[in-house]
DRENVOVEX-668759 format. One record per residue: x, y, z of N, C-alpha, C, O in turn; residue in three letters. Coordinates in pm, 1 decimal. Example, Ala and Ser with C-alpha at 12.3 -4.5 7.8 and 13.67 -1.06 7.14 Angstrom:
BEGIN
> 1319.0/-569.0/780.0/1230.0/-450.0/780.0/1320.0/-330.0/780.0/1423.6/-331.9/846.5/ALA
> 1285.0/-225.0/708.0/1367.0/-106.0/714.0/1290.0/3.0/787.0/1340.9/113.8/803.9/SER
# end
This chain:
BEGIN
> 17716.4/-1603.3/-18036.6/17726.9/-1748.2/-18026.7/17611.7/-1799.8/-17941.2/17582.4/-1745.1/-17834.9/MET
> 17548.6/-1903.0/-17987.7/17438.2/-1964.9/-17915.1/17496.5/-2051.5/-17803.9/17589.6/-2128.8/-17826.9/VAL
> 17441.4/-2038.3/-17683.3/17497.2/-2108.6/-17566.4/17497.8/-2259.7/-17585.6/17597.1/-2325.3/-17553.9/ALA
> 17388.7/-2316.2/-17637.0/17383.0/-2462.1/-17653.4/17487.4/-2509.1/-17753.3/17537.5/-2621.2/-17743.8/TRP
> 17520.0/-2423.1/-17849.0/17621.6/-2459.4/-17947.8/17759.3/-2468.5/-17880.2/17835.1/-2562.5/-17904.0/LEU
> 17789.4/-2370.9/-17797.1/17918.0/-2371.9/-17726.3/17927.1/-2489.5/-17630.4/18034.2/-2547.8/-17613.6/ALA
> 17816.5/-2524.5/-17567.9/17816.7/-2639.0/-17476.1/17841.8/-2770.0/-17549.7/17894.1/-2865.0/-17491.4/GLU
> 17805.8/-2775.6/-17674.3/17825.8/-2897.6/-17752.8/17955.3/-2899.1/-17830.6/17973.7/-2983.8/-17918.0/GLY
> 18046.3/-2806.4/-17800.5/18171.2/-2792.4/-17876.9/18246.6/-2924.6/-17891.8/18285.9/-2960.3/-18002.8/TYR
> 18267.3/-2996.7/-17783.5/18344.8/-3121.7/-17789.6/18276.3/-3225.0/-17879.1/18342.9/-3296.5/-17954.0/ALA
> 18143.2/-3232.9/-17871.3/18068.5/-3326.9/-17956.1/18077.2/-3286.5/-18103.4/18096.0/-3370.8/-18191.1/TRP
> 18063.3/-3158.2/-18128.6/18071.3/-3109.3/-18266.7/18210.1/-3135.6/-18323.8/18224.1/-3177.1/-18438.9/ILE
> 18311.8/-3111.3/-18242.9/18449.0/-3136.0/-18287.3/18470.9/-3284.9/-18315.0/18533.5/-3320.7/-18414.8/LYS
> 18420.0/-3371.1/-18227.8/18433.2/-3516.2/-18248.8/18362.6/-3558.8/-18377.6/18416.5/-3637.7/-18455.2/ALA
> 18243.4/-3507.0/-18399.6/18169.3/-3540.8/-18522.1/18240.5/-3487.6/-18646.0/18241.1/-3552.5/-18750.6/LEU
> 18300.0/-3370.2/-18633.8/18377.3/-3312.9/-18744.6/18495.1/-3404.0/-18779.2/18517.8/-3434.7/-18896.2/HIS
> 18569.1/-3446.8/-18678.4/18685.1/-3533.8/-18701.9/18641.8/-3666.4/-18765.1/18707.1/-3715.1/-18857.4/VAL
> 18532.7/-3724.4/-18716.2/18484.2/-3850.6/-18775.1/18444.3/-3832.2/-18921.4/18475.5/-3916.6/-19005.5/MET
> 18376.1/-3723.2/-18951.7/18336.0/-3696.7/-19089.9/18457.8/-3676.7/-19179.1/18461.3/-3725.4/-19292.1/ALA
> 18557.7/-3604.8/-19128.2/18679.6/-3582.6/-19206.0/18751.3/-3715.0/-19231.8/18800.2/-3738.1/-19342.4/VAL
> 18757.9/-3801.1/-19132.3/18823.2/-3931.4/-19151.3/18752.2/-4011.5/-19260.1/18817.7/-4068.6/-19347.3/ILE
> 18619.8/-4016.2/-19256.2/18543.9/-4089.4/-19358.5/18565.6/-4027.8/-19496.5/18582.9/-4099.4/-19595.1/ALA
> 18564.5/-3895.2/-19502.8/18585.2/-3825.7/-19629.2/18724.2/-3855.5/-19684.7/18739.6/-3886.3/-19802.9/TRP
> 18824.3/-3846.2/-19598.8/18961.8/-3870.6/-19642.5/18980.5/-4014.5/-19690.2/19051.8/-4039.2/-19787.5/MET
> 18917.1/-4108.7/-19622.2/18927.0/-4248.8/-19666.0/18880.2/-4261.5/-19810.2/18944.2/-4328.5/-19891.3/ALA
> 18769.4/-4197.5/-19841.5/18718.7/-4200.6/-19978.9/18810.3/-4128.9/-20076.0/18831.7/-4176.0/-20187.7/GLY
> 18865.0/-4014.8/-20034.4/18955.5/-3939.2/-20121.3/19082.8/-4017.8/-20151.2/19142.4/-4001.8/-20257.8/LEU
> 19124.5/-4102.5/-20057.5/19241.5/-4187.5/-20081.1/19206.2/-4309.5/-20167.6/19285.7/-4351.1/-20251.9/PHE
> 19087.7/-4366.3/-20146.3/19054.5/-4493.8/-20209.1/18999.4/-4479.5/-20351.8/19030.7/-4561.6/-20438.1/TYR
> 18918.6/-4377.3/-20377.2/18856.1/-4365.5/-20509.2/18958.7/-4354.5/-20622.1/18943.2/-4423.4/-20723.0/LEU
> 19062.0/-4271.8/-20610.4/19161.0/-4269.4/-20719.1/19232.0/-4403.1/-20737.6/19273.1/-4436.4/-20848.8/PRO
> 19246.8/-4479.8/-20630.1/19306.4/-4613.1/-20640.9/19215.4/-4703.1/-20725.1/19263.9/-4780.7/-20807.5/ARG
> 19084.3/-4692.8/-20704.6/18990.9/-4767.0/-20790.0/19005.5/-4723.1/-20935.6/19001.7/-4806.0/-21026.5/LEU
> 19022.2/-4592.8/-20957.2/19040.4/-4542.3/-21093.7/19166.7/-4599.6/-21157.6/19167.4/-4630.3/-21276.8/PHE
> 19274.0/-4614.0/-21078.7/19398.3/-4672.5/-21131.2/19368.8/-4811.5/-21185.5/19406.2/-4843.9/-21298.2/VAL
> 19302.2/-4893.0/-21105.6/19272.0/-5030.1/-21148.2/19173.7/-5031.7/-21264.6/19186.9/-5112.4/-21356.6/TYR
> 19076.0/-4943.0/-21260.4/18975.3/-4937.1/-21365.5/19039.9/-4893.3/-21497.1/19009.4/-4949.8/-21602.1/HIS
> 19128.3/-4793.8/-21493.0/19193.7/-4744.7/-21614.1/19292.9/-4846.2/-21669.9/19312.1/-4854.8/-21791.2/ALA
> 19355.2/-4922.2/-21582.3/19457.5/-5018.2/-21623.1/19397.1/-5145.5/-21680.0/19449.1/-5202.2/-21776.1/ARG
> 19290.1/-5189.0/-21622.2/19235.6/-5320.5/-21655.1/19170.7/-5320.9/-21792.2/19095.8/-5230.3/-21828.8/ALA
> 19201.4/-5424.3/-21865.7/19125.2/-5450.4/-21986.8/19008.2/-5535.2/-21940.5/19013.1/-5658.2/-21939.7/GLU
> 18904.8/-5465.7/-21902.7/18798.5/-5530.4/-21828.1/18691.2/-5589.3/-21918.2/18664.2/-5541.4/-22028.4/THR
> 18633.5/-5692.2/-21867.4/18513.2/-5746.1/-21929.4/18398.7/-5653.1/-21892.4/18414.4/-5565.4/-21807.5/SER
> 18285.1/-5671.7/-21955.0/18168.0/-5590.6/-21920.3/18132.4/-5608.3/-21773.8/18095.2/-5512.2/-21706.5/GLU
> 18143.4/-5729.7/-21724.5/18109.2/-5756.0/-21584.8/18204.7/-5682.7/-21490.1/18161.2/-5623.2/-21391.6/GLU
> 18334.4/-5687.2/-21520.2/18432.2/-5618.3/-21436.2/18411.1/-5467.2/-21443.4/18417.9/-5398.9/-21341.2/MET
> 18385.8/-5415.4/-21561.9/18360.6/-5272.0/-21577.6/18238.4/-5230.7/-21496.3/18240.1/-5126.2/-21431.2/ALA
> 18133.5/-5310.2/-21499.2/18013.5/-5279.9/-21419.2/18045.8/-5281.1/-21271.1/17996.1/-5197.2/-21195.9/ARG
> 18128.9/-5375.8/-21228.3/18167.2/-5383.6/-21086.9/18242.0/-5258.0/-21044.8/18211.0/-5199.8/-20940.9/THR
> 18341.0/-5214.9/-21124.6/18414.5/-5091.9/-21093.0/18318.7/-4972.7/-21086.5/18327.2/-4890.9/-20994.9/PHE
> 18229.1/-4963.2/-21182.0/18135.7/-4850.1/-21185.8/18047.7/-4845.7/-21061.2/18023.9/-4738.7/-21005.1/LYS
> 18000.1/-4961.3/-21018.8/17916.8/-4966.7/-20897.8/17999.0/-4927.3/-20775.5/17952.9/-4848.9/-20692.6/VAL
> 18119.6/-4981.0/-20763.8/18205.6/-4948.4/-20649.3/18235.6/-4798.9/-20645.2/18227.0/-4736.3/-20539.6/MET
> 18270.5/-4742.3/-20759.3/18304.3/-4599.8/-20766.3/18183.5/-4512.9/-20732.7/18193.9/-4418.5/-20654.4/GLU
> 18070.6/-4544.9/-20791.6/17949.0/-4466.0/-20767.6/17906.6/-4473.4/-20621.4/17874.5/-4370.8/-20561.4/ARG
> 17906.1/-4591.1/-20564.1/17863.6/-4605.3/-20424.1/17959.7/-4536.7/-20328.1/17917.1/-4471.3/-20232.9/ARG
> 18088.7/-4551.8/-20353.1/18186.3/-4485.2/-20267.7/18166.5/-4334.5/-20272.1/18165.3/-4268.1/-20168.5/LEU
> 18150.9/-4281.0/-20392.4/18137.8/-4136.0/-20407.5/18006.1/-4084.8/-20348.0/18005.5/-3989.6/-20270.0/TYR
> 17896.2/-4148.0/-20384.8/17764.9/-4096.2/-20343.3/17724.8/-4134.0/-20201.2/17666.4/-4052.5/-20129.8/ARG
> 17755.2/-4255.3/-20160.2/17704.7/-4303.4/-20031.1/17800.1/-4277.1/-19914.5/17757.8/-4273.4/-19798.9/ALA
> 17927.6/-4259.0/-19944.6/18023.6/-4237.3/-19836.3/18087.3/-4098.6/-19846.9/18079.2/-4018.8/-19753.5/ILE
> 18149.8/-4070.8/-19959.6/18226.7/-3947.2/-19971.0/18140.4/-3820.9/-19966.7/18173.0/-3725.6/-19895.9/MET
> 18031.9/-3820.1/-20041.4/17949.2/-3698.7/-20045.7/17887.7/-3667.5/-19908.8/17899.0/-3554.1/-19862.3/MET
> 17823.2/-3764.2/-19843.0/17771.3/-3732.5/-19708.9/17881.6/-3694.4/-19610.7/17862.2/-3604.6/-19528.7/PRO
> 17996.4/-3760.6/-19617.4/18106.3/-3729.5/-19525.6/18157.2/-3587.9/-19549.7/18185.1/-3515.1/-19454.4/ALA
> 18169.6/-3548.1/-19676.7/18214.6/-3412.7/-19706.7/18114.9/-3309.6/-19653.8/18154.0/-3211.0/-19591.4/MET
> 17987.2/-3332.7/-19678.9/17885.0/-3239.2/-19632.4/17888.6/-3228.4/-19479.9/17884.0/-3118.1/-19425.5/VAL
> 17896.6/-3341.1/-19411.4/17902.4/-3338.1/-19265.0/18029.2/-3271.2/-19213.8/18024.8/-3198.7/-19114.4/LEU
> 18142.3/-3294.4/-19280.1/18266.8/-3228.3/-19239.5/18251.6/-3076.8/-19250.3/18295.2/-3003.0/-19161.9/ALA
> 18189.9/-3031.1/-19358.1/18166.3/-2887.8/-19374.6/18068.2/-2834.4/-19270.6/18092.5/-2729.7/-19210.5/TRP
> 17958.7/-2904.7/-19249.1/17856.8/-2858.0/-19152.6/17917.5/-2845.8/-19013.5/17904.9/-2741.9/-18948.8/VAL
> 17983.4/-2952.0/-18967.5/18041.0/-2948.3/-18833.2/18157.5/-2849.1/-18825.5/18177.1/-2784.7/-18722.5/PHE
> 18233.8/-2836.8/-18932.8/18341.8/-2739.0/-18935.0/18288.9/-2596.5/-18925.6/18344.6/-2513.3/-18854.0/GLY
> 18181.5/-2568.8/-18998.1/18123.0/-2435.0/-18991.6/18061.7/-2407.4/-18854.3/18065.5/-2294.4/-18805.7/LEU
> 18005.5/-2511.1/-18792.4/17956.2/-2494.2/-18655.2/18071.0/-2462.4/-18559.8/18056.0/-2379.5/-18470.0/LEU
> 18184.4/-2527.2/-18578.5/18301.4/-2497.3/-18494.7/18346.5/-2352.8/-18514.4/18382.6/-2284.6/-18418.5/LEU
> 18344.3/-2307.2/-18638.5/18381.0/-2167.9/-18665.1/18282.3/-2073.0/-18598.5/18321.3/-1967.3/-18548.8/ILE
> 18154.3/-2110.3/-18597.4/18054.2/-2026.7/-18530.4/18084.5/-2014.2/-18381.1/18052.3/-1913.2/-18318.6/ALA
> 18145.9/-2116.7/-18325.5/18178.8/-2115.2/-18182.5/18308.7/-2039.3/-18156.2/18313.4/-1951.7/-18069.8/ILE
> 18414.9/-2073.2/-18231.4/18547.3/-2016.5/-18200.2/18578.5/-1888.3/-18275.7/18669.6/-1814.7/-18237.7/ILE
> 18504.9/-1861.2/-18380.7/18531.9/-1742.5/-18459.6/18633.2/-1769.4/-18569.2/18689.1/-1878.5/-18580.6/GLY
> 18654.7/-1666.6/-18649.0/18740.6/-1679.9/-18767.2/18854.9/-1579.1/-18760.2/18893.1/-1520.1/-18861.2/LEU
> 18908.6/-1560.3/-18640.4/19008.5/-1455.6/-18618.8/19151.7/-1499.1/-18647.8/19235.9/-1414.5/-18678.1/ASP
> 19181.3/-1627.0/-18639.4/19318.7/-1674.3/-18650.9/19359.1/-1697.4/-18796.5/19281.5/-1748.7/-18877.1/ASP
> 19483.1/-1657.9/-18827.7/19534.3/-1674.2/-18963.3/19543.6/-1819.0/-19007.1/19519.0/-1850.7/-19123.5/GLY
> 19579.5/-1908.3/-18913.4/19591.6/-2049.4/-18948.8/19457.8/-2103.8/-18997.8/19454.2/-2190.0/-19085.6/TRP
> 19347.4/-2053.6/-18941.2/19215.1/-2102.5/-18980.5/19179.3/-2056.8/-19121.7/19116.0/-2130.9/-19196.9/LEU
> 19219.3/-1935.5/-19157.6/19198.1/-1888.2/-19294.5/19274.5/-1976.8/-19393.6/19222.1/-2015.8/-19497.9/HIS
> 19399.2/-2007.2/-19358.1/19479.7/-2094.2/-19444.4/19418.3/-2233.5/-19453.5/19413.0/-2292.6/-19561.4/ALA
> 19371.9/-2285.8/-19340.1/19309.8/-2418.7/-19339.6/19186.9/-2419.3/-19429.6/19168.1/-2511.6/-19508.9/LYS
> 19103.9/-2317.3/-19417.6/18983.6/-2311.3/-19500.5/19017.8/-2305.7/-19649.6/18947.1/-2363.9/-19731.9/LEU
> 19123.8/-2237.2/-19683.6/19167.9/-2233.8/-19823.6/19205.4/-2373.9/-19871.2/19171.0/-2413.7/-19982.5/SER
> 19275.9/-2448.1/-19786.5/19314.3/-2584.7/-19822.7/19192.7/-2677.7/-19827.4/19186.9/-2768.2/-19910.6/LEU
> 19096.2/-2655.7/-19738.6/18973.4/-2736.3/-19740.5/18892.9/-2706.3/-19867.7/18829.8/-2795.9/-19923.9/VAL
> 18895.0/-2582.1/-19912.3/18831.1/-2549.8/-20041.3/18900.6/-2623.4/-20155.1/18834.6/-2672.8/-20246.5/LEU
> 19033.1/-2630.9/-20150.1/19107.4/-2707.2/-20251.1/19071.2/-2855.0/-20244.3/19056.1/-2920.5/-20347.5/ALA
> 19057.1/-2907.7/-20122.2/19018.0/-3048.1/-20103.6/18877.9/-3071.3/-20160.7/18851.5/-3174.8/-20221.7/MET
> 18790.4/-2975.9/-20140.8/18653.8/-2986.4/-20193.2/18654.7/-2984.1/-20346.1/18581.6/-3059.8/-20410.1/THR
> 18736.4/-2898.3/-20403.5/18748.9/-2895.0/-20550.2/18800.9/-3029.3/-20601.6/18753.2/-3080.0/-20703.1/ALA
> 18898.1/-3086.5/-20531.8/18951.8/-3218.2/-20567.3/18841.2/-3324.5/-20559.2/18830.6/-3410.9/-20646.2/TYR
> 18760.2/-3316.7/-20455.0/18647.4/-3408.3/-20438.1/18558.1/-3404.5/-20563.1/18520.2/-3508.9/-20616.1/HIS
> 18525.1/-3284.2/-20609.1/18437.4/-3272.1/-20725.2/18507.1/-3313.8/-20854.7/18441.3/-3359.2/-20948.4/PHE
> 18640.3/-3298.7/-20860.6/18715.1/-3351.9/-20974.1/18699.8/-3503.9/-20979.1/18680.8/-3561.2/-21086.4/LEU
> 18708.2/-3568.7/-20863.1/18687.6/-3713.9/-20858.9/18546.4/-3749.8/-20902.9/18526.8/-3849.8/-20972.0/LEU
> 18448.5/-3670.0/-20864.1/18311.2/-3692.9/-20908.7/18299.7/-3684.5/-21060.3/18225.4/-3760.7/-21122.2/GLY
> 18373.4/-3591.6/-21119.1/18377.7/-3580.4/-21266.0/18429.9/-3710.7/-21326.5/18375.4/-3760.4/-21425.1/HIS
> 18535.6/-3765.6/-21266.8/18591.7/-3890.7/-21318.7/18496.5/-4008.0/-21297.2/18490.9/-4098.0/-21381.0/HIS
> 18422.0/-4009.1/-21187.4/18320.9/-4114.1/-21166.6/18221.8/-4111.7/-21283.3/18187.9/-4216.0/-21339.3/VAL
> 18176.2/-3991.8/-21318.7/18079.4/-3979.4/-21429.3/18142.1/-4021.7/-21562.1/18076.8/-4086.8/-21643.7/ARG
> 18268.4/-3984.9/-21583.7/18334.0/-4022.7/-21709.9/18346.3/-4175.3/-21721.4/18316.9/-4232.5/-21826.4/ARG
> 18389.7/-4240.5/-21613.4/18397.4/-4386.9/-21615.0/18258.9/-4448.5/-21633.7/18244.1/-4545.8/-21707.7/PHE
> 18158.2/-4393.5/-21568.2/18022.0/-4447.6/-21578.7/17972.0/-4442.7/-21723.1/17894.4/-4528.1/-21765.8/ALA
> 18017.4/-4341.9/-21797.5/17976.0/-4327.1/-21938.1/18074.6/-4391.0/-22035.0/18067.3/-4368.1/-22155.8/ASN
> 18166.9/-4471.2/-21982.3/18271.7/-4534.1/-22064.3/18346.2/-4429.8/-22147.1/18376.0/-4451.0/-22264.7/ASP
> 18375.6/-4316.7/-22082.9/18435.8/-4203.8/-22152.3/18566.1/-4159.2/-22085.3/18606.4/-4043.9/-22100.6/ASP
> 18631.7/-4247.6/-22012.3/18757.0/-4209.6/-21947.7/18866.0/-4193.2/-22052.1/18886.0/-4281.0/-22136.0/ASN
> 18936.4/-4080.7/-22047.0/19047.9/-4058.9/-22138.5/19179.3/-4037.4/-22062.3/19278.3/-3991.6/-22119.5/ASP
> 19179.0/-4070.8/-21933.6/19296.8/-4052.0/-21849.7/19367.1/-4185.0/-21826.0/19305.5/-4291.6/-21824.9/ARG
> 19498.9/-4174.6/-21807.1/19579.4/-4295.0/-21790.6/19586.0/-4336.5/-21643.6/19550.5/-4261.2/-21552.9/SER
> 19632.2/-4456.9/-21625.2/19660.2/-4508.5/-21490.7/19758.7/-4415.5/-21419.9/19742.8/-4387.5/-21301.1/GLU
> 19859.6/-4368.1/-21491.6/19959.8/-4278.6/-21433.5/19896.8/-4149.1/-21382.3/19932.0/-4101.6/-21274.4/ARG
> 19805.7/-4093.1/-21457.5/19736.0/-3971.4/-21415.1/19668.4/-3993.4/-21280.0/19679.9/-3910.1/-21190.1/TYR
> 19597.8/-4105.9/-21265.9/19527.4/-4132.9/-21140.6/19624.8/-4160.7/-21025.7/19596.3/-4127.4/-20910.7/PHE
> 19738.2/-4220.9/-21056.6/19840.6/-4240.1/-20953.3/19892.9/-4104.4/-20904.3/19915.1/-4085.4/-20784.7/ARG
> 19912.1/-4011.8/-20996.1/19964.2/-3879.4/-20959.4/19861.7/-3798.8/-20879.3/19896.0/-3739.7/-20776.9/LEU
> 19737.5/-3796.3/-20924.8/19640.1/-3715.0/-20850.4/19605.3/-3777.5/-20715.9/19550.2/-3710.7/-20628.4/ILE
> 19637.1/-3904.6/-20699.4/19613.3/-3971.1/-20571.6/19701.0/-3911.1/-20460.6/19674.9/-3933.5/-20342.5/ASN
> 19803.7/-3835.8/-20497.7/19892.7/-3773.4/-20398.6/19837.0/-3641.0/-20346.8/19879.6/-3593.4/-20241.7/GLU
> 19743.9/-3582.1/-20417.9/19690.6/-3450.6/-20380.5/19628.5/-3450.4/-20240.8/19662.5/-3362.8/-20161.3/ILE
> 19538.7/-3544.6/-20206.4/19479.4/-3536.4/-20072.8/19581.2/-3558.8/-19960.7/19563.9/-3506.8/-19850.5/PRO
> 19686.0/-3634.9/-19987.6/19788.8/-3655.8/-19885.3/19860.1/-3523.8/-19855.8/19878.9/-3487.4/-19739.7/THR
> 19898.9/-3453.6/-19959.6/19965.9/-3325.2/-19941.6/19874.2/-3226.1/-19868.7/19917.2/-3159.0/-19774.9/LEU
> 19749.4/-3217.3/-19911.5/19655.6/-3126.0/-19846.6/19634.2/-3163.8/-19700.2/19629.9/-3076.9/-19613.1/LEU
> 19620.7/-3293.7/-19673.5/19599.5/-3339.0/-19536.2/19718.2/-3302.4/-19446.4/19699.1/-3255.3/-19334.3/MET
> 19839.3/-3323.9/-19495.2/19958.6/-3291.3/-19416.5/19957.8/-3143.1/-19380.4/19980.1/-3106.9/-19264.9/VAL
> 19932.5/-3058.4/-19478.1/19931.3/-2914.1/-19453.3/19819.3/-2874.3/-19357.4/19839.8/-2790.7/-19269.3/LEU
> 19701.3/-2933.4/-19373.9/19588.0/-2901.4/-19286.2/19618.0/-2943.4/-19142.4/19594.0/-2866.3/-19049.5/ILE
> 19669.6/-3063.0/-19123.4/19699.3/-3111.2/-18988.3/19805.2/-3022.8/-18922.4/19793.7/-2990.7/-18804.2/VAL
> 19906.6/-2983.8/-18996.5/20009.3/-2894.7/-18941.0/19944.5/-2762.8/-18897.7/19971.1/-2713.4/-18788.1/ILE
> 19861.3/-2707.3/-18982.1/19794.5/-2581.5/-18946.2/19709.5/-2595.0/-18820.2/19712.0/-2508.0/-18733.2/LEU
> 19634.0/-2704.9/-18810.9/19542.9/-2723.5/-18697.5/19618.4/-2750.6/-18567.7/19580.5/-2699.3/-18462.4/VAL
> 19723.4/-2829.7/-18573.9/19795.4/-2868.9/-18451.4/19899.1/-2764.3/-18410.9/19905.4/-2724.5/-18294.5/ILE
> 19979.8/-2720.0/-18506.4/20089.8/-2628.3/-18475.7/20040.5/-2482.9/-18465.5/20093.6/-2403.9/-18387.5/VAL
> 19940.0/-2449.8/-18544.3/19887.9/-2311.2/-18551.3/20003.9/-2212.8/-18567.0/20029.0/-2131.5/-18478.0/LYS
> 20074.9/-2220.3/-18680.4/20196.7/-2140.2/-18697.3/20172.9/-1990.0/-18706.8/20266.9/-1912.0/-18691.1/PRO
> 20051.4/-1948.5/-18731.8/20021.4/-1804.3/-18737.2/19876.6/-1779.3/-18707.9/19832.5/-1664.4/-18707.9/PHE
# end
Protein backbone atom coordinates (compact mmCIF):
# COMPACT_ATOMS: atom_id res chain seq x y z
CA MET A 1 0.00 0.00 0.00
CA VAL A 2 1.30 3.42 -0.93
CA ALA A 3 1.55 5.70 2.13
CA TRP A 4 0.00 8.75 0.43
CA LEU A 5 -2.92 6.58 -0.63
CA ALA A 6 -3.60 5.48 2.94
CA GLU A 7 -3.32 9.06 4.16
CA GLY A 8 -6.02 10.08 1.69
CA TYR A 9 -8.40 7.28 2.73
CA ALA A 10 -11.12 9.59 4.11
CA TRP A 11 -11.02 11.79 0.99
CA ILE A 12 -11.13 8.79 -1.33
CA LYS A 13 -14.04 7.34 0.61
CA ALA A 14 -15.91 10.68 0.47
CA LEU A 15 -15.33 10.93 -3.29
CA HIS A 16 -16.47 7.33 -3.72
CA VAL A 17 -19.71 8.01 -1.84
CA MET A 18 -20.38 11.17 -3.88
CA ALA A 19 -19.80 9.32 -7.15
CA VAL A 20 -22.08 6.48 -6.05
CA ILE A 21 -24.84 8.96 -5.12
CA ALA A 22 -24.62 10.63 -8.55
CA TRP A 23 -24.57 7.24 -10.28
CA MET A 24 -27.56 5.97 -8.31
CA ALA A 25 -29.54 9.13 -9.06
CA GLY A 26 -29.11 8.40 -12.76
CA LEU A 27 -29.92 4.71 -12.33
CA PHE A 28 -33.18 5.70 -10.63
CA TYR A 29 -34.12 8.51 -13.03
CA LEU A 30 -33.26 7.13 -16.48
CA PRO A 31 -35.77 4.24 -16.39
CA ARG A 32 -38.41 6.76 -15.26
CA LEU A 33 -37.67 8.77 -18.41
CA PHE A 34 -38.04 5.54 -20.40
CA VAL A 35 -41.47 4.96 -18.81
CA TYR A 36 -42.66 8.36 -20.01
CA HIS A 37 -40.95 8.00 -23.38
CA ALA A 38 -42.47 4.55 -23.99
CA ARG A 39 -45.92 5.65 -22.84
CA ALA A 40 -46.18 8.94 -24.65
CA GLU A 41 -47.53 9.18 -28.12
CA THR A 42 -44.99 11.83 -28.74
CA SER A 43 -44.61 14.41 -31.39
CA GLU A 44 -41.25 14.62 -33.12
CA GLU A 45 -40.34 17.52 -30.86
CA MET A 46 -41.23 15.61 -27.68
CA ALA A 47 -39.37 12.52 -28.91
CA ARG A 48 -36.28 14.66 -29.58
CA THR A 49 -36.55 16.15 -26.09
CA PHE A 50 -36.69 12.69 -24.46
CA LYS A 51 -33.74 11.52 -26.57
CA VAL A 52 -31.63 14.51 -25.55
CA MET A 53 -32.52 14.11 -21.87
CA GLU A 54 -31.75 10.38 -21.93
CA ARG A 55 -28.48 10.77 -23.82
CA ARG A 56 -27.21 13.60 -21.63
CA LEU A 57 -28.16 11.86 -18.41
CA TYR A 58 -26.44 8.66 -19.49
CA ARG A 59 -23.30 10.15 -21.03
CA ALA A 60 -22.72 13.31 -19.01
CA ILE A 61 -23.78 12.18 -15.55
CA MET A 62 -24.16 8.42 -15.23
CA MET A 63 -21.11 7.26 -17.17
CA PRO A 64 -18.61 9.59 -15.45
CA ALA A 65 -20.19 8.87 -12.05
CA MET A 66 -19.95 5.11 -12.61
CA VAL A 67 -16.31 5.36 -13.70
CA LEU A 68 -15.44 7.52 -10.69
CA ALA A 69 -17.30 5.19 -8.31
CA TRP A 70 -15.24 2.29 -9.66
CA VAL A 71 -11.94 4.21 -9.56
CA PHE A 72 -12.40 5.41 -5.99
CA GLY A 73 -13.79 2.03 -4.92
CA LEU A 74 -10.76 0.24 -6.33
CA LEU A 75 -8.49 2.73 -4.57
CA LEU A 76 -10.28 1.92 -1.31
CA ILE A 77 -9.71 -1.78 -1.94
CA ALA A 78 -6.02 -1.04 -2.55
CA ILE A 79 -5.93 0.51 0.92
CA ILE A 80 -8.07 -1.92 2.96
CA GLY A 81 -7.51 -5.11 1.01
CA LEU A 82 -9.94 -7.69 -0.27
CA ASP A 83 -9.95 -10.08 2.67
CA ASP A 84 -13.52 -9.72 3.95
CA GLY A 85 -16.37 -11.83 2.61
CA TRP A 86 -18.83 -8.94 2.69
CA LEU A 87 -16.59 -7.04 0.25
CA HIS A 88 -16.59 -9.94 -2.21
CA ALA A 89 -20.39 -10.02 -2.04
CA LYS A 90 -20.57 -6.23 -2.46
CA LEU A 91 -18.33 -6.37 -5.52
CA SER A 92 -20.57 -9.03 -7.05
CA LEU A 93 -23.58 -6.76 -6.55
CA VAL A 94 -21.66 -3.76 -7.95
CA LEU A 95 -20.88 -5.86 -11.04
CA ALA A 96 -24.61 -6.54 -11.35
CA MET A 97 -25.27 -2.80 -10.97
CA THR A 98 -22.72 -2.12 -13.71
CA ALA A 99 -24.39 -4.65 -16.01
CA TYR A 100 -27.72 -2.91 -15.31
CA HIS A 101 -26.09 0.43 -16.16
CA PHE A 102 -25.04 -0.92 -19.56
CA LEU A 103 -28.52 -2.39 -20.11
CA LEU A 104 -29.88 1.14 -19.67
CA GLY A 105 -27.30 2.36 -22.19
CA HIS A 106 -28.65 -0.23 -24.63
CA HIS A 107 -32.14 1.21 -24.15
CA VAL A 108 -30.83 4.77 -24.65
CA ARG A 109 -29.47 3.67 -28.04
CA ARG A 110 -32.71 1.87 -28.94
CA PHE A 111 -34.81 4.96 -28.16
CA ALA A 112 -32.33 7.17 -30.04
CA ASN A 113 -32.85 4.99 -33.13
CA ASP A 114 -36.64 4.96 -32.69
CA ASP A 115 -36.32 1.21 -32.17
CA ASN A 116 -37.77 0.70 -28.68
CA ASP A 117 -39.79 -2.50 -28.45
CA ARG A 118 -40.30 -2.48 -24.67
CA SER A 119 -43.42 -1.45 -22.83
CA GLU A 120 -43.93 1.12 -20.12
CA ARG A 121 -44.52 -1.80 -17.74
CA TYR A 122 -41.12 -3.31 -18.55
CA PHE A 123 -39.39 -0.05 -17.64
CA ARG A 124 -41.42 0.24 -14.44
CA LEU A 125 -40.29 -3.26 -13.44
CA ILE A 126 -36.60 -2.83 -14.22
CA ASN A 127 -36.68 0.46 -12.33
CA GLU A 128 -36.81 -1.66 -9.15
CA ILE A 129 -33.49 -3.39 -9.83
CA PRO A 130 -31.17 -0.61 -8.59
CA THR A 131 -33.24 -0.21 -5.42
CA LEU A 132 -32.88 -3.88 -4.56
CA LEU A 133 -29.15 -3.85 -5.34
CA MET A 134 -28.64 -0.66 -3.32
CA VAL A 135 -30.41 -2.10 -0.26
CA LEU A 136 -28.25 -5.22 -0.36
CA ILE A 137 -25.03 -3.24 -0.91
CA VAL A 138 -25.74 -0.83 1.95
CA ILE A 139 -26.53 -3.73 4.30
CA LEU A 140 -23.26 -5.42 3.35
CA VAL A 141 -21.22 -2.23 3.83
CA ILE A 142 -22.79 -1.15 7.13
CA VAL A 143 -23.63 -4.45 8.83
CA LYS A 144 -20.73 -6.50 7.37
CA PRO A 145 -22.57 -9.77 8.08
CA PHE A 146 -19.61 -11.94 7.09
